[in-house]
Structure formats: C-alpha cells, structure tokens
FINUDO-856953 format. One record per residue (C-alpha): residue in three letters; x, y, z; residue number from 1. Coordinates in pm, whole numbers, plus 50000, padded with zeros to 5 digits. Example, Ala and Ser with C-alpha at 12.3 -4.5 7.8 and 13.67 -1.06 7.14 Angstrom:
2
{"ala", {51230, 49550, 50780}, 1}
{"ser", {51367, 49894, 50714}, 2}
This chain:
515
{"met", {51742, 49836, 45077}, 1}
{"ala", {51423, 49677, 45077}, 2}
{"val", {51206, 49874, 45274}, 3}
{"thr", {50925, 49653, 45503}, 4}
{"thr", {50626, 49801, 45645}, 5}
{"pro", {50541, 49671, 46008}, 6}
{"thr", {50236, 49461, 46015}, 7}
{"gln", {49961, 49553, 46188}, 8}
{"pro", {49803, 49310, 46466}, 9}
{"asp", {49528, 49117, 46409}, 10}
{"arg", {49223, 49254, 46584}, 11}
{"val", {49025, 49040, 46868}, 12}
{"glu", {48679, 49074, 46968}, 13}
{"leu", {48537, 49011, 47294}, 14}
{"ile", {48279, 49163, 47544}, 15}
{"val", {48343, 49368, 47794}, 16}
{"asp", {48128, 49514, 48002}, 17}
{"gly", {47785, 49436, 47782}, 18}
{"glu", {47969, 49552, 47511}, 19}
{"thr", {48152, 49399, 47204}, 20}
{"val", {48488, 49567, 47148}, 21}
{"ser", {48757, 49468, 46894}, 22}
{"val", {49100, 49532, 47036}, 23}
{"pro", {49452, 49468, 46876}, 24}
{"asp", {49602, 49075, 46961}, 25}
{"asp", {49991, 49240, 47047}, 26}
{"gly", {50043, 48987, 47211}, 27}
{"gly", {49909, 49077, 47550}, 28}
{"thr", {49790, 49048, 47843}, 29}
{"leu", {49410, 49110, 47937}, 30}
{"leu", {49518, 49404, 48136}, 31}
{"gly", {49689, 49596, 47889}, 32}
{"ala", {49343, 49615, 47671}, 33}
{"leu", {49111, 49700, 47946}, 34}
{"arg", {49380, 49978, 48085}, 35}
{"asp", {49578, 50121, 47752}, 36}
{"gln", {49328, 50010, 47475}, 37}
{"leu", {48990, 50053, 47652}, 38}
{"gly", {49070, 50302, 47868}, 39}
{"leu", {48859, 50098, 48167}, 40}
{"his", {49061, 50248, 48464}, 41}
{"ser", {48875, 50077, 48775}, 42}
{"val", {49105, 49801, 48702}, 43}
{"lys", {49440, 49874, 48861}, 44}
{"asp", {49796, 49779, 48801}, 45}
{"gly", {49974, 49716, 49129}, 46}
{"cys", {50223, 49429, 49040}, 47}
{"ser", {50181, 49360, 48684}, 48}
{"pro", {50275, 49061, 48526}, 49}
{"gln", {50287, 48907, 48890}, 50}
{"gly", {49926, 48798, 48917}, 51}
{"gln", {49993, 48875, 49288}, 52}
{"cys", {49836, 49167, 49455}, 53}
{"gly", {49437, 49159, 49311}, 54}
{"cys", {49399, 49482, 49220}, 55}
{"cys", {49320, 49394, 48839}, 56}
{"thr", {49076, 49151, 48945}, 57}
{"val", {48757, 49114, 48647}, 58}
{"leu", {48510, 48857, 48627}, 59}
{"val", {48563, 48633, 48290}, 60}
{"asp", {48241, 48466, 48213}, 61}
{"gly", {48110, 48532, 48577}, 62}
{"gln", {48438, 48381, 48754}, 63}
{"pro", {48730, 48659, 48921}, 64}
{"arg", {49052, 48655, 48691}, 65}
{"val", {49334, 48863, 48765}, 66}
{"ser", {49328, 48983, 48439}, 67}
{"cys", {49729, 49093, 48440}, 68}
{"val", {49890, 48744, 48370}, 69}
{"thr", {49535, 48634, 48161}, 70}
{"pro", {49698, 48674, 47800}, 71}
{"leu", {49436, 48875, 47581}, 72}
{"arg", {49389, 48556, 47386}, 73}
{"arg", {49260, 48360, 47613}, 74}
{"val", {48928, 48544, 47624}, 75}
{"val", {48849, 48599, 47282}, 76}
{"gly", {48481, 48630, 47241}, 77}
{"arg", {48450, 48623, 47652}, 78}
{"ala", {48237, 48782, 47847}, 79}
{"val", {48444, 49072, 48085}, 80}
{"thr", {48307, 49241, 48357}, 81}
{"thr", {48516, 49479, 48561}, 82}
{"ala", {48381, 49684, 48859}, 83}
{"asp", {48297, 49975, 48551}, 84}
{"gly", {48039, 49783, 48454}, 85}
{"leu", {47857, 49611, 48719}, 86}
{"asp", {47475, 49685, 48728}, 87}
{"pro", {47491, 50059, 48823}, 88}
{"ala", {47240, 49998, 49130}, 89}
{"val", {47490, 49714, 49257}, 90}
{"ala", {47781, 49913, 49197}, 91}
{"gln", {47650, 50196, 49407}, 92}
{"gln", {47543, 49944, 49689}, 93}
{"trp", {47909, 49844, 49671}, 94}
{"gly", {47986, 50188, 49680}, 95}
{"gln", {47793, 50283, 49973}, 96}
{"ser", {47879, 49998, 50239}, 97}
{"phe", {48293, 50036, 50157}, 98}
{"cys", {48247, 50394, 50236}, 99}
{"ala", {48002, 50318, 50568}, 100}
{"ser", {48242, 50017, 50673}, 101}
{"gly", {48549, 50251, 50597}, 102}
{"gly", {48651, 49953, 50407}, 103}
{"ser", {48861, 50197, 50149}, 104}
{"gln", {49101, 50495, 50259}, 105}
{"cys", {49278, 50505, 49856}, 106}
{"gly", {49037, 50301, 49708}, 107}
{"phe", {49319, 50158, 49490}, 108}
{"cys", {49282, 49782, 49566}, 109}
{"thr", {48940, 49781, 49642}, 110}
{"pro", {48774, 49758, 49295}, 111}
{"gly", {48868, 49452, 49261}, 112}
{"ile", {48842, 49341, 49583}, 113}
{"val", {48441, 49468, 49522}, 114}
{"val", {48437, 49227, 49191}, 115}
{"arg", {48525, 48902, 49399}, 116}
{"leu", {48327, 48961, 49640}, 117}
{"glu", {47982, 49063, 49406}, 118}
{"arg", {48061, 48681, 49252}, 119}
{"leu", {48012, 48573, 49642}, 120}
{"arg", {47742, 48807, 49696}, 121}
{"arg", {47542, 48659, 49323}, 122}
{"asp", {47637, 48318, 49516}, 123}
{"asp", {47442, 48356, 49809}, 124}
{"val", {47757, 48361, 50075}, 125}
{"ser", {47694, 48423, 50400}, 126}
{"trp", {47926, 48738, 50559}, 127}
{"asp", {48027, 48520, 50817}, 128}
{"asp", {48136, 48201, 50579}, 129}
{"pro", {48510, 48161, 50637}, 130}
{"lys", {48510, 48190, 50253}, 131}
{"val", {48474, 48542, 50246}, 132}
{"ala", {48778, 48575, 50449}, 133}
{"arg", {49000, 48325, 50254}, 134}
{"ser", {48866, 48520, 49881}, 135}
{"leu", {49098, 48778, 50011}, 136}
{"his", {49410, 48624, 49977}, 137}
{"ala", {49396, 48664, 49602}, 138}
{"his", {49479, 49039, 49724}, 139}
{"leu", {49667, 49287, 49949}, 140}
{"cys", {49554, 49575, 50077}, 141}
{"arg", {49809, 49819, 50280}, 142}
{"cys", {49547, 50061, 50479}, 143}
{"thr", {49240, 49900, 50562}, 144}
{"gly", {49357, 49571, 50770}, 145}
{"trp", {49118, 49383, 50571}, 146}
{"gln", {48821, 49374, 50883}, 147}
{"thr", {48668, 49686, 50692}, 148}
{"val", {48674, 49555, 50376}, 149}
{"leu", {48481, 49219, 50554}, 150}
{"asp", {48267, 49465, 50720}, 151}
{"ala", {48175, 49596, 50374}, 152}
{"tyr", {48099, 49265, 50279}, 153}
{"arg", {47847, 49235, 50563}, 154}
{"leu", {47693, 49556, 50518}, 155}
{"phe", {47619, 49543, 50154}, 156}
{"ala", {47372, 49814, 50029}, 157}
{"thr", {47421, 50007, 50374}, 158}
{"asp", {47465, 50355, 50363}, 159}
{"gly", {47588, 50414, 50669}, 160}
{"gly", {47308, 50703, 50774}, 161}
{"ala", {47433, 51130, 50710}, 162}
{"arg", {47744, 51187, 50717}, 163}
{"asp", {47972, 51424, 50668}, 164}
{"leu", {48193, 51362, 50389}, 165}
{"asp", {48359, 51725, 50377}, 166}
{"ala", {48480, 51608, 50758}, 167}
{"ala", {48560, 51296, 50687}, 168}
{"ala", {48795, 51352, 50424}, 169}
{"val", {48954, 51643, 50650}, 170}
{"arg", {49000, 51327, 50862}, 171}
{"ala", {49139, 51135, 50630}, 172}
{"ala", {49418, 51364, 50505}, 173}
{"ile", {49506, 51404, 50897}, 174}
{"glu", {49628, 51046, 50926}, 175}
{"gly", {49719, 50943, 50569}, 176}
{"arg", {49901, 51304, 50594}, 177}
{"thr", {49802, 51376, 50233}, 178}
{"pro", {49469, 51490, 50083}, 179}
{"gln", {49248, 51254, 50031}, 180}
{"thr", {48885, 51207, 49901}, 181}
{"val", {48637, 51028, 50087}, 182}
{"gly", {48296, 50902, 49913}, 183}
{"pro", {48138, 50583, 49773}, 184}
{"leu", {48298, 50623, 49439}, 185}
{"val", {48632, 50592, 49602}, 186}
{"ala", {48610, 50216, 49653}, 187}
{"leu", {48490, 50183, 49277}, 188}
{"gly", {48843, 50292, 49187}, 189}
{"his", {48776, 50657, 49147}, 190}
{"gly", {48989, 50843, 49392}, 191}
{"gly", {49194, 51038, 49122}, 192}
{"phe", {49511, 50825, 49030}, 193}
{"ala", {49738, 50988, 48856}, 194}
{"asp", {49790, 50714, 48569}, 195}
{"asp", {49426, 50689, 48550}, 196}
{"leu", {49423, 51063, 48413}, 197}
{"ala", {49683, 51034, 48198}, 198}
{"pro", {49662, 51125, 47768}, 199}
{"ala", {49563, 50858, 47584}, 200}
{"asp", {49807, 50956, 47301}, 201}
{"ala", {50100, 50982, 47598}, 202}
{"leu", {50448, 50791, 47563}, 203}
{"val", {50511, 50564, 47847}, 204}
{"ala", {50856, 50574, 48030}, 205}
{"val", {50966, 50342, 48249}, 206}
{"pro", {51303, 50291, 48426}, 207}
{"asp", {51573, 50122, 48179}, 208}
{"gly", {51799, 49934, 48480}, 209}
{"ala", {52104, 50170, 48404}, 210}
{"gly", {51973, 50526, 48542}, 211}
{"gly", {51784, 50616, 48259}, 212}
{"trp", {51420, 50606, 48097}, 213}
{"ala", {51267, 50327, 47814}, 214}
{"leu", {50996, 50505, 47613}, 215}
{"gly", {50734, 50342, 47434}, 216}
{"glu", {50416, 50409, 47272}, 217}
{"thr", {50250, 50201, 47545}, 218}
{"leu", {50335, 50055, 47855}, 219}
{"ala", {50432, 49721, 47656}, 220}
{"glu", {50614, 49867, 47443}, 221}
{"ala", {50831, 50032, 47698}, 222}
{"arg", {50891, 49776, 47920}, 223}
{"ala", {50987, 49547, 47584}, 224}
{"val", {51248, 49812, 47543}, 225}
{"ala", {51369, 49838, 47878}, 226}
{"gly", {51401, 49452, 47931}, 227}
{"lys", {51199, 49449, 48234}, 228}
{"ile", {51232, 49090, 48385}, 229}
{"gln", {50964, 48975, 48607}, 230}
{"gly", {51063, 48967, 48992}, 231}
{"arg", {51063, 48649, 49153}, 232}
{"arg", {51097, 48568, 49578}, 233}
{"thr", {51415, 48513, 49729}, 234}
{"thr", {51508, 48224, 49949}, 235}
{"ile", {51711, 48430, 50148}, 236}
{"glu", {51601, 48513, 50494}, 237}
{"pro", {51520, 48872, 50604}, 238}
{"thr", {51864, 48966, 50806}, 239}
{"pro", {51872, 49254, 51002}, 240}
{"pro", {52199, 49478, 50937}, 241}
{"leu", {52310, 49632, 51241}, 242}
{"glu", {52462, 49496, 51556}, 243}
{"leu", {52322, 49565, 51895}, 244}
{"pro", {52558, 49846, 52091}, 245}
{"ala", {52686, 49704, 52370}, 246}
{"gly", {52551, 49754, 52722}, 247}
{"asp", {52346, 49605, 53005}, 248}
{"trp", {51998, 49641, 52851}, 249}
{"ala", {51662, 49564, 53017}, 250}
{"ala", {51528, 49518, 52604}, 251}
{"thr", {51697, 49486, 52277}, 252}
{"leu", {51543, 49499, 51954}, 253}
{"arg", {51687, 49485, 51595}, 254}
{"thr", {51505, 49499, 51287}, 255}
{"ser", {51525, 49451, 50912}, 256}
{"trp", {51490, 49645, 50551}, 257}
{"val", {51078, 49674, 50544}, 258}
{"glu", {50913, 49756, 50207}, 259}
{"pro", {50645, 50007, 50254}, 260}
{"ala", {50459, 49756, 50023}, 261}
{"tyr", {50187, 50061, 49937}, 262}
{"leu", {49955, 49916, 49604}, 263}
{"glu", {49988, 50209, 49372}, 264}
{"thr", {50321, 50203, 49196}, 265}
{"asp", {50485, 50570, 49174}, 266}
{"ala", {50331, 50708, 48864}, 267}
{"ser", {50274, 51054, 48715}, 268}
{"trp", {50268, 51226, 48360}, 269}
{"cys", {50305, 51580, 48213}, 270}
{"glu", {50261, 51776, 47934}, 271}
{"pro", {50543, 51971, 47766}, 272}
{"gly", {50562, 52305, 47939}, 273}
{"gly", {50317, 52177, 48209}, 274}
{"glu", {50352, 52059, 48603}, 275}
{"pro", {50393, 51691, 48652}, 276}
{"ala", {50059, 51478, 48818}, 277}
{"ser", {50135, 51438, 49180}, 278}
{"ala", {50259, 51025, 49230}, 279}
{"leu", {50035, 51101, 49572}, 280}
{"gly", {49719, 51025, 49386}, 281}
{"asn", {49489, 50990, 49643}, 282}
{"gly", {49672, 50860, 49919}, 283}
{"gly", {50063, 50956, 50018}, 284}
{"ala", {50133, 50572, 50095}, 285}
{"phe", {50203, 50653, 50464}, 286}
{"gly", {50518, 50931, 50362}, 287}
{"ala", {50679, 50648, 50139}, 288}
{"lys", {50608, 50806, 49807}, 289}
{"leu", {50686, 51204, 49943}, 290}
{"ala", {51058, 51191, 49741}, 291}
{"ser", {50946, 51047, 49433}, 292}
{"thr", {51115, 51136, 49137}, 293}
{"val", {50851, 51034, 48838}, 294}
{"gly", {50727, 51392, 48858}, 295}
{"glu", {51010, 51557, 48768}, 296}
{"ala", {51117, 51294, 48525}, 297}
{"ala", {50756, 51342, 48352}, 298}
{"arg", {50824, 51712, 48317}, 299}
{"arg", {51195, 51641, 48176}, 300}
{"leu", {51102, 51387, 47937}, 301}
{"ala", {50755, 51549, 47784}, 302}
{"asp", {50977, 51882, 47733}, 303}
{"glu", {51213, 51672, 47538}, 304}
{"ser", {51006, 51464, 47323}, 305}
{"ser", {50745, 51799, 47295}, 306}
{"arg", {50483, 51494, 47371}, 307}
{"pro", {50268, 51432, 47714}, 308}
{"val", {50473, 51148, 47847}, 309}
{"arg", {50349, 50904, 48111}, 310}
{"val", {50631, 50762, 48400}, 311}
{"leu", {50517, 50473, 48543}, 312}
{"leu", {50749, 50212, 48805}, 313}
{"ser", {50696, 49851, 48804}, 314}
{"arg", {50654, 49669, 49127}, 315}
{"glu", {51016, 49540, 49086}, 316}
{"asp", {51085, 49890, 49029}, 317}
{"thr", {50937, 50024, 49350}, 318}
{"val", {51127, 49747, 49558}, 319}
{"arg", {51469, 49861, 49364}, 320}
{"leu", {51426, 50218, 49361}, 321}
{"gly", {51186, 50322, 49652}, 322}
{"pro", {51252, 50385, 50034}, 323}
{"lys", {51231, 50126, 50312}, 324}
{"arg", {51209, 50193, 50689}, 325}
{"pro", {51530, 50223, 50787}, 326}
{"pro", {51675, 49965, 50997}, 327}
{"val", {51758, 49969, 51381}, 328}
{"ala", {51915, 49775, 51670}, 329}
{"gly", {51885, 49945, 52002}, 330}
{"gly", {51908, 49882, 52372}, 331}
{"ala", {51728, 50049, 52648}, 332}
{"arg", {51717, 50027, 53068}, 333}
{"ser", {51367, 50070, 53270}, 334}
{"asp", {51450, 50375, 53355}, 335}
{"gly", {51441, 50558, 52989}, 336}
{"thr", {51837, 50569, 52860}, 337}
{"gly", {51949, 50362, 52639}, 338}
{"his", {52155, 50309, 52267}, 339}
{"val", {52012, 50285, 51934}, 340}
{"arg", {52197, 50233, 51638}, 341}
{"val", {52018, 50335, 51287}, 342}
{"val", {52096, 50330, 50919}, 343}
{"arg", {52189, 50654, 50829}, 344}
{"thr", {51890, 50882, 50712}, 345}
{"pro", {51839, 51204, 50707}, 346}
{"gly", {51602, 51338, 51005}, 347}
{"ile", {51587, 50998, 51184}, 348}
{"ala", {51795, 51102, 51453}, 349}
{"glu", {51603, 51430, 51503}, 350}
{"arg", {51274, 51227, 51472}, 351}
{"ile", {51376, 50945, 51784}, 352}
{"ala", {51477, 51250, 52007}, 353}
{"ala", {51164, 51367, 51961}, 354}
{"val", {50976, 51101, 52232}, 355}
{"ala", {51267, 50979, 52325}, 356}
{"pro", {51569, 51235, 52435}, 357}
{"arg", {51743, 50986, 52672}, 358}
{"leu", {51833, 50742, 52391}, 359}
{"asp", {52199, 50776, 52264}, 360}
{"val", {52125, 50781, 51867}, 361}
{"thr", {52413, 50670, 51631}, 362}
{"glu", {52375, 50677, 51285}, 363}
{"ile", {52518, 50369, 51085}, 364}
{"asp", {52648, 50373, 50692}, 365}
{"val", {52499, 50062, 50554}, 366}
{"val", {52493, 49944, 50194}, 367}
{"gly", {52146, 49873, 50108}, 368}
{"pro", {51841, 50049, 50010}, 369}
{"pro", {51728, 50436, 50040}, 370}
{"thr", {51544, 50460, 50388}, 371}
{"ser", {51348, 50778, 50476}, 372}
{"ala", {51258, 50902, 50812}, 373}
{"asp", {50936, 51014, 50640}, 374}
{"ile", {50798, 50654, 50629}, 375}
{"arg", {50525, 50631, 50886}, 376}
{"gly", {50657, 50656, 51215}, 377}
{"ala", {50968, 50576, 51106}, 378}
{"gly", {51264, 50622, 51456}, 379}
{"trp", {51055, 50692, 51672}, 380}
{"val", {50817, 50464, 51723}, 381}
{"glu", {51108, 50175, 51708}, 382}
{"ala", {51216, 50418, 51984}, 383}
{"gln", {50850, 50396, 52178}, 384}
{"val", {50879, 50002, 52165}, 385}
{"leu", {51178, 49990, 52268}, 386}
{"leu", {51125, 50171, 52578}, 387}
{"ala", {50801, 49968, 52656}, 388}
{"gly", {51003, 49641, 52630}, 389}
{"ala", {51236, 49757, 52870}, 390}
{"arg", {50902, 49936, 53115}, 391}
{"gly", {50762, 49559, 53006}, 392}
{"ala", {50451, 49751, 52972}, 393}
{"val", {50311, 49970, 52695}, 394}
{"gly", {50127, 50224, 52866}, 395}
{"pro", {50017, 50523, 52665}, 396}
{"ile", {50224, 50619, 52328}, 397}
{"ala", {50217, 50918, 52169}, 398}
{"gly", {50428, 51051, 51831}, 399}
{"pro", {50595, 51348, 51805}, 400}
{"asp", {50245, 51522, 51632}, 401}
{"thr", {50008, 51267, 51744}, 402}
{"gly", {49729, 51156, 51932}, 403}
{"val", {49789, 50930, 52216}, 404}
{"ala", {49727, 50534, 52188}, 405}
{"glu", {49735, 50243, 52437}, 406}
{"ala", {49697, 49887, 52304}, 407}
{"glu", {49686, 49537, 52432}, 408}
{"ile", {49570, 49191, 52303}, 409}
{"val", {49392, 48989, 52509}, 410}
{"asp", {49293, 48625, 52430}, 411}
{"gly", {49416, 48704, 52090}, 412}
{"thr", {49206, 49009, 52010}, 413}
{"ile", {49362, 49370, 51949}, 414}
{"gln", {49197, 49648, 52197}, 415}
{"val", {49301, 49940, 52088}, 416}
{"arg", {49199, 50304, 52303}, 417}
{"val", {49284, 50641, 52154}, 418}
{"ala", {49222, 51018, 52118}, 419}
{"cys", {49291, 51228, 51871}, 420}
{"gly", {49130, 51565, 51976}, 421}
{"asp", {48789, 51620, 51725}, 422}
{"val", {48711, 51278, 51592}, 423}
{"leu", {48561, 51462, 51283}, 424}
{"asp", {48469, 51133, 51149}, 425}
{"glu", {48407, 50870, 51348}, 426}
{"thr", {48434, 50574, 51021}, 427}
{"val", {48749, 50708, 50877}, 428}
{"leu", {48935, 50729, 51200}, 429}
{"arg", {48862, 50403, 51300}, 430}
{"ser", {48917, 50278, 50952}, 431}
{"tyr", {49286, 50414, 50972}, 432}
{"cys", {49307, 50292, 51325}, 433}
{"ile", {49242, 49905, 51222}, 434}
{"gly", {49455, 49968, 50965}, 435}
{"ala", {49758, 50070, 51141}, 436}
{"ala", {49688, 49780, 51400}, 437}
{"his", {49701, 49555, 51112}, 438}
{"met", {50024, 49732, 50988}, 439}
{"ala", {50185, 49733, 51318}, 440}
{"tyr", {50071, 49370, 51374}, 441}
{"ser", {50203, 49265, 51017}, 442}
{"trp", {50543, 49439, 51066}, 443}
{"val", {50645, 49281, 51397}, 444}
{"thr", {50530, 48916, 51291}, 445}
{"ser", {50628, 48875, 50927}, 446}
{"glu", {50721, 49165, 50752}, 447}
{"gly", {51153, 49133, 50611}, 448}
{"leu", {51325, 49235, 50310}, 449}
{"ala", {51603, 49059, 50230}, 450}
{"val", {51877, 49215, 50128}, 451}
{"asp", {52214, 49105, 50017}, 452}
{"glu", {52613, 49206, 50095}, 453}
{"thr", {52578, 49384, 49830}, 454}
{"gly", {52275, 49589, 49928}, 455}
{"glu", {52036, 49432, 49600}, 456}
{"ser", {51692, 49376, 49771}, 457}
{"his", {51624, 49025, 49662}, 458}
{"asp", {51268, 49022, 49772}, 459}
{"leu", {51086, 49142, 49434}, 460}
{"thr", {50706, 48992, 49488}, 461}
{"val", {50426, 49142, 49666}, 462}
{"arg", {50370, 48821, 49807}, 463}
{"ser", {50706, 48784, 49948}, 464}
{"phe", {50667, 49118, 50180}, 465}
{"gly", {50487, 48938, 50472}, 466}
{"val", {50227, 49136, 50494}, 467}
{"val", {49967, 48950, 50669}, 468}
{"arg", {49645, 48818, 50543}, 469}
{"ala", {49256, 48862, 50613}, 470}
{"thr", {49250, 48533, 50796}, 471}
{"glu", {49586, 48564, 50999}, 472}
{"thr", {49485, 48920, 51127}, 473}
{"pro", {49384, 48929, 51427}, 474}
{"arg", {49040, 49098, 51556}, 475}
{"ile", {49079, 49460, 51655}, 476}
{"glu", {48892, 49643, 51868}, 477}
{"val", {48900, 50061, 51863}, 478}
{"val", {48769, 50290, 52150}, 479}
{"ile", {48773, 50629, 52077}, 480}
{"asp", {48791, 50854, 52387}, 481}
{"pro", {48644, 51189, 52294}, 482}
{"ser", {48913, 51483, 52353}, 483}
{"pro", {48948, 51826, 52340}, 484}
{"gly", {49128, 52062, 52116}, 485}
{"glu", {49252, 52072, 51735}, 486}
{"pro", {49192, 51683, 51543}, 487}
{"cys", {49532, 51584, 51537}, 488}
{"asn", {49669, 51234, 51361}, 489}
{"gly", {49590, 50919, 51551}, 490}
{"ser", {49659, 50612, 51377}, 491}
{"asp", {49988, 50698, 51381}, 492}
{"ala", {49989, 50664, 51791}, 493}
{"val", {49798, 50327, 51745}, 494}
{"phe", {50080, 50209, 51492}, 495}
{"ala", {50323, 50276, 51784}, 496}
{"ala", {50074, 50132, 52045}, 497}
{"val", {50011, 49798, 51855}, 498}
{"ala", {50353, 49749, 51709}, 499}
{"ala", {50481, 49768, 52148}, 500}
{"ala", {50158, 49489, 52267}, 501}
{"thr", {50200, 49255, 51996}, 502}
{"trp", {50625, 49233, 52076}, 503}
{"leu", {50550, 49216, 52429}, 504}
{"asp", {50265, 48969, 52363}, 505}
{"arg", {50527, 48735, 52165}, 506}
{"gly", {50782, 48731, 52472}, 507}
{"ala", {51004, 49084, 52343}, 508}
{"pro", {51255, 48866, 52096}, 509}
{"thr", {51552, 49070, 52015}, 510}
{"asp", {51511, 49039, 51618}, 511}
{"trp", {51200, 49123, 51438}, 512}
{"pro", {51017, 49005, 51222}, 513}
{"thr", {50940, 48768, 51545}, 514}
{"arg", {50755, 48490, 51285}, 515}
C-alpha cells in the first residue's frame, strides 16, 4: 500500500503590529493566525466564527475588522494592528481611561472595543458624536452597561487620579463574587484568562456533540473533528414555559429561559498530573460558570494523553450546555403572600424564601436546558420584583446577602440609589451598578431564549439573546449613599431594583420579555 506524506500548507506573509510575519495558510481565519499561531492573546474569541461579539476586532490597513470571519488569505501583505500593537503611549492612555471610568470589569470585550475607538479617535470624532455609540453595535459587553465605555472615550488619556487599586479589586470581587484584577492592563486584554495562559503545545479539546470530546493539535483541527456547525438565530419567539398559578393576584409574572451571555466562553487547560486552570479567569460570569465542567475535563484528558490539554467551548456549546436563568411564573397579593412556580433548580426555593417567606414555592419539572440558582439573583430577584408589582411601588430592595438599592425611571433615565457598606472604590462600585442596571433593563425588556418542546435551545448566536445595545440603553444615574459597616454586594440589589422599576414603568405586563 502506498504511503503518502501530508503536504505542508503554504505560508503567507502579512504585517502584524508593525512586523512582517509568515504563517501557514491552512484555510483558516485571521483570528486563528493571531491567537493560535502568533500567540497574540489580546485578540479574544467570544463567538467565533459568528462575527457578532466584536471581541476579536483588529485594524486591517487602519480599518476595524472582525477577525474571526476574515479569511487569512484576504489579508496577505496587509497591515494588521491589534490592541497590543497600538503605540505604547496610546495603549497606556486607553488603559488608564477605561480604568478611570470603570469601562472594563472582566476586560474580555474591551481590547476589541479599544481598537475600534482608537480608529474613531484618529478620525477626530467627538466624544458626544452619536457615531461613537453606534460604533458599539458591532460589540457585545455584558458587564459595564455601555455607559462607562462611552465615558472612557470621553476621558481618553485621563488617569482618574490617585486610587487604591487593591481596594478596587476587593470591591470588584465583592460585586462579581469572584477574585478580579483592577488596573489599566485589564482593558487591554491582560486580565489572566485561562485560554490566554495555556501552553503553546497543548492539545485542544472541544465537545464532540455526543457527550465526549474531540481533540486536535489546533482549535481548527479539533472543531473539524467534532464537525462543528455554526449556530443560527431561530425565528421562534421566546415563550414562558410555565403556567401561572391559580389565584386572585394583584400582580402576575412569567419569565422565559434567559442566556447569561457571558463573553468569555468556558475554557480551561491542564498539564498531566497538574491542577486545571480556573474557568473563572478574571470574572465569574455572574455565577454562570461556577459549575463549569471544563476544568475536570482538562485534567482527565491531560492525564489520558500525557500532554497539556486546552478545553474550549464554542459560543454554540455554551448555549447548549451552559446553565440558564430558571423561568418562573408567579402571582402575589399586596400583603406579600402569593405563589411562585419555578423550573426545578437545586437551591432555588431557598433563595426565594430568604427574601419572600410568604410566597409559596412549587418546583416544576420541565424539559429544557440546565438551570442554576447561582446565576445573578436567580429566584430572589423575581420574587422581589413580583412583590413590588403587587405593591405598585419598588421601595428599597435587598437580597439575602446584599446592600439596599432603590430605582425609578424618570423621563427615560434610570435613577439608582445604593448603600452597601464601606465603598472601598467608588469607580468600581458605580461601574458594577451601571452594568447591573443595564442587565436588568435588558432582561425585562428584550432578553429571552427560544427553546422548543424537546428542550433544545435554538438561539445559538450572541445577537439572538436580546442584549440591549448602547444606543438603546437609557441614561443611568447612580447615587451611592454612605453607610456604615463592612462592604457587601450592592450591584445585585441594583439589578433587582432596576428590574422592578423597569417592569412597573412598562405597566407590569405578565410576560417577559416585555419588548
């Protein structure tokens, strides 16, 4: 039998961050060449190859381009600039301005945003030009609520004055409920994400669609072995899966499946016999990654193969496999009594009882995606919102382990007050509260995941989750009230208060999203 020797792919040249480089032309994308061949990890992969989240944005001959859908062959001989390739002084100024405004939290989406904003800055686009907010339509950010990103453009080259960044990191960890770094380098993509730190010679493992893992020497090879199919957006509308409980209620509420929509998809890596890298990286996805299995998979596969292994979920994988916010259907009376039905989720009944002991809770088995009580405010926020609807007013809202927040919408502006102990760092706290307000407003008005009668999620692209864009987000004003005591989480209470205020402002319709 004849034995053939695999041919090596031709190599192509391009200019990356000012240097001419030669990379194999394997038929892949510019993103694959930048991250996996050249090790430029400021370019992030949040949805590849959907081209919808903006995390992989670079400049090609000076113009912004989403690199995950740009064939490598299209940029042969052209100049590519990543966030790492910006003039060092300019990059430092961007890092300082994002840090000063609170425009980055986990920092996964911001390198691509920085690159796009740098193009606008070079064109002398004024900070108050509507073009700036419109340019962010090419991006998805789950943490900051856009407003602080726009503030970073306005504050370009501002360092924000003297700050205790260690105290800021403590406040960030309290709000995000996982350790987090705060500083100028975070906005430039150097927050310490798991996949950025994996050994260059690691095997890559991705879900094979049958409950196992497909391995390859590169991400492209592993995805080819798995037969990855790009996700689509369905035409099916999100539908609340639970019926309302019978009763004479002052307010009723039904929610749909909701995708957490964190930007850094689950990732880990492990050396044989070692400990796997945490999937939490520089952010905990507001609880949605706490039960991620990628770390244990990386450990097992590394031991079995006797090689380092990177385990990566695609955007489609996170939708199919990742936990969702459990849907609820409830009714409440003005005296605080009522009944909530919720998709069966370990710990969810206890979360509801902690803030609303007079609401009866029934857990219902429903065929559908996995759910988690660890997702931001799951259960107790819906209970607080339902009670606010029954009262006809928001009032101060607190969670089981949070500070106190109030919110109202006045002339289209979301106004928030929060008290949560020692502030530690006002910039970080304000950023988290603005982000929580955006997340709540988006959840109530626009977010929902289409799930069919078999329990399969059909909305597999980041644009199909319904996250509200920068130009559609109301102005958010935050007042931080001084309060004694140890610092505690404030943004989760803001999330609940803004959700209630938004719902009431829209007339408290039963079904979410209210659209």
